[in-house]
N, C-alpha and C positions, 0 to 999 in steps of 0.2 A: 597288533599290526593294523587292524581295521580302525582302531581307536584314533590313531594319529591323523589319517585323512579326514575322519569324521570331525575330530576336534578342530583341525585346521579349517575345514569348510565352515563350521559354526562360527569360529573366530572371525573369518573373513566376512561373513554375512553380518555379524554384529558391528564390525567396523564400517562396512558399507552403509548400514542403516543409521549410523551415528549422525546426529544433527549438530554440527559444530556451532559454537557461540558466534557472535558477530565478528565481522572482519573490519578492524579499524580503518583499513584503507578505503572501504566503501561507505564509511559513516557519513551521515548528513549532518547539518547543523542542528542545534537544539530548537525545539518548538518555541516560537516567539510569543510567549504567554501574554506579554504586555500589549500585543496587537489583537488579541482575541476579542470578538464581538458576538453579540447574540442575534444580530440581524442576519437575514439570509436573502438571497435573490432566487428567482425561479429557474435555477439551473439544477437539473435532476442528475443524481449519481445513482445508477441502477447496477446492482451487483448480480452477476450470474457466474457462479462457480468462482474461478480464480481471477475473473476479469471484472472491471467496472466500465460502464458506458456513461460518458458525461454528455448530457444533452443541453446545450446552451440555447434555451428558448427565449432568450432576451435579444434586444437590439444592440447590445454592448459587446464589443470584442475585448478580449484580455490578452495582452502580450507580455512576454518575459515573466512567466508565472511559475510558482511552485505550488504543487498540490500537497496539502497536508491531510492526513487521515488519522483520526483518533488522537489528535494532539501529540502525536509521536512520530509517525512515519511520513516521509516526504519524498517527492520526486519532481525534478524540473521537467515540465512538459512543454510541448510546442504551443504556439499561440492558439487560443480557443476563440474562434471567430463567431460573430453573431449568427445564430441559426445552425451552427455546426454541431456534429456529434463526433466524439472521440472515444476510442477504446484503449484502456490501459490495463496491463497485466499487474496485478497486486504484488506478485513476487518481485517486481522491480523496485518496490518501495523499501527504503532503509531508514533506520532510526539513528540517533546520535552515537550509538555504539557499533553501528554497522550491521545490526541484526535485521533480517528480512521480515516483512509482514507475513504471517502464516496464512496463506491464502487457501490452504487445503489442497485437495486433489485425490486422485484415486489411490495412490500408494501411501498416503499419509495416515498415520495411526492416531494422531491427536486431532482434536477438534479445531477447525479453522477459527481464526480470530474474527469476531463479529465486526462489521463495519458500522460504526455508530455516528461518527462525525466526519465531515469533509469540508475543507476550506481552501480557498485560493489566496495566495500571497502575491500581490502585484508589485510591491516595493518594500524596502527595508523599514520604512517609517509610516506606512499607511495601514489602517486597520484591515484585518483579514476579511474576505468575502465568504460568508457562510453559504453552503449549498444544501439542497434537499436530498437526503439519503433515502433510497428505496432498496432495502436489503431483501433480495429474493432467495436467500439461502434457505434450505429446508432443514 
């Protein structure tokens, strides 16, 4: 008699903790590998926990941009004006299968995905703009 509620509780906990695979409805477009460049500009991407802070220390403003992370995850972001700082939640980033960036967090059991590479895409046919990544994960 006690086994049924215990089994049901355990089953519900396991289902609640299940991390579903990507959602195709939330998928982004594939990474534009042909636009990748090794050049970068002095825009810093600073990671703190599940967020990144983008500090545009240049005199250049970027409009209509897509932020690419690790050549896989992307997010359309508002214009990044010269001298502006912007905060982005890494959980909002999706790949071409609809999977989220694993930004970590207090209730996560797996290791967060490291932030290795960040780039801005300003147009469909213009080389990407490389950013300087400062990963402050412990």
